[in-house]
matplotlib code that plots the C-alpha trace (Angstrom):
import matplotlib.pyplot as plt

x = [97.2, 99.1, 99.6, 96.8, 94.2, 95.1, 94.9, 91.4, 90.3, 91.6, 89.5, 86.3, 86.8, 87.0, 83.9, 82.2, 83.6, 82.3, 78.8, 78.7, 79.4, 76.6, 74.4, 75.5, 77.8, 81.5, 83.8, 87.2, 89.1, 92.1, 93.6, 94.7, 93.3, 96.2, 95.4, 91.6, 92.8, 94.8, 92.0, 89.4, 91.8, 92.3, 88.6, 88.0, 88.5, 89.8, 87.0, 84.2, 81.6, 81.8, 79.5, 79.7, 77.5, 78.4, 81.3, 84.2, 85.9, 86.4, 87.8, 90.1, 91.4, 92.3, 89.7, 87.9, 91.2, 91.6, 88.3, 89.1, 92.4, 91.0, 91.1, 87.2, 84.2, 83.4, 79.9, 80.8, 77.6, 79.6, 81.3, 80.9, 80.6, 77.3, 74.0, 71.1, 69.7, 73.1, 73.5, 70.0, 71.1, 74.4, 72.3, 69.9, 72.9, 74.4, 71.7, 73.3, 76.9, 79.2, 80.3, 78.7, 81.0, 79.5, 80.1, 77.6, 77.0, 77.7, 78.3, 77.3, 79.2, 76.1, 77.1, 74.2, 74.6, 73.0, 72.5, 70.8, 70.4, 69.0, 68.2, 66.7]
y = [97.5, 95.1, 91.6, 90.3, 92.6, 91.6, 87.9, 88.5, 90.3, 87.7, 85.0, 87.2, 87.7, 84.1, 83.6, 86.4, 84.9, 81.4, 82.9, 84.9, 81.6, 79.9, 82.7, 81.9, 84.8, 84.4, 86.1, 87.6, 89.1, 91.4, 93.3, 96.4, 98.8, 97.9, 94.3, 95.2, 97.2, 94.1, 91.8, 93.9, 94.5, 90.7, 90.1, 92.7, 92.1, 95.0, 96.5, 95.5, 97.9, 98.8, 100.9, 101.8, 102.7, 105.6, 104.2, 106.1, 102.6, 102.4, 105.8, 105.4, 102.0, 103.5, 101.4, 104.5, 105.6, 102.2, 102.3, 105.8, 104.4, 103.7, 99.9, 99.8, 101.4, 103.3, 104.6, 107.4, 108.9, 111.2, 113.0, 116.7, 117.6, 115.5, 117.3, 115.9, 114.1, 112.7, 111.5, 109.8, 108.1, 106.8, 105.5, 103.6, 102.2, 100.9, 98.2, 96.6, 96.9, 93.7, 94.5, 96.6, 97.6, 98.8, 98.6, 97.7, 99.9, 97.0, 93.2, 91.1, 88.2, 86.2, 86.9, 89.3, 92.6, 95.7, 98.4, 101.8, 103.6, 106.9, 105.8, 102.4]
z = [111.0, 113.4, 112.8, 115.2, 113.8, 110.2, 111.2, 112.8, 109.6, 107.3, 109.2, 109.1, 105.4, 104.8, 106.5, 104.5, 101.3, 102.2, 103.0, 99.8, 97.9, 99.8, 98.5, 94.9, 94.5, 93.4, 96.1, 95.8, 98.7, 98.1, 100.9, 99.0, 96.3, 94.2, 94.2, 93.5, 90.4, 89.3, 89.9, 87.9, 85.1, 84.8, 84.6, 82.0, 78.3, 76.2, 74.0, 76.0, 77.3, 80.9, 83.1, 86.7, 89.7, 91.9, 93.8, 95.5, 96.0, 92.2, 92.1, 95.1, 93.7, 90.3, 88.5, 87.0, 85.6, 84.1, 82.5, 81.0, 79.5, 76.2, 76.4, 77.1, 75.9, 79.3, 79.8, 82.0, 83.5, 85.7, 82.8, 83.6, 79.9, 79.6, 79.2, 81.4, 78.3, 77.5, 81.1, 80.9, 77.6, 79.3, 82.2, 80.0, 77.9, 81.1, 81.3, 78.1, 79.1, 79.0, 82.7, 85.3, 88.3, 91.6, 95.3, 98.1, 101.0, 103.3, 103.1, 106.1, 107.5, 106.6, 102.9, 102.2, 100.3, 101.6, 99.0, 99.2, 95.7, 94.6, 91.2, 91.1]

ax = plt.figure().add_subplot(projection="3d")
ax.plot(x, y, z, "-o")
ax.set_aspect("equal")
plt.show()
């Protein structure tokens, strides 16, 4: 990305973050997947129970690998070895996780989250 495009994006992200905060959400902006991984790792406490929604962003940034590292109790509903009954149990336990990580389908400049989910 060229310098001008990056400057425009940074200004737009500042607006989005400000509007998210006006809508009572704490906002963080990081420009790379590596920095997202570092941010998430700094926010999690070892030993806590963590669940996730279906998110390619979490996988692409290495966050799923972090959760599988053994430092956390990871409620992995995508584990291919789970039976349908076990998958449902993991999904229910996620309601009581210490931390739930997910991504939005879209975040508007007005600071609104747009989510489409097949489960809830």
